Residue, then its C-alpha position, 0 to 999 in steps of 0.5 A: m282770331a289767331g291760330k291755337f292749339e287745342i289739346y283733347t284726349d282721344k277714343a284711346g285715352k291718349h293726349r294729342f293737340r291739333l293746331k286750327a287756323g284763326n277761320g277754325e281749320i285743323i291745319a295740323v295735328g300731333e301723335a299720341y301722348e300718354s300725358e297731358a304734360g307730354c303733350r305740352n312738350g311737344i306742342a313747345s317743341i314745335k314752337k321752339n324749332a320749327p319757326d323758320a322751317p324750310i319747306v322740302n319735297v320729298g316725293e319728287 
């Protein structure tokens, strides 16, 4: 099974997303959004802007 984005409402009533791997493990989480539309825009931004993002160590 391929990975998937899940949209949910947190305890504060904000919309959030998480990215789950094919095995069901959560591998990324998004910030809190006021609306579901904003949350969907956040997902679209990741899909568009980071398909080939480099990996950078900042703590060394």
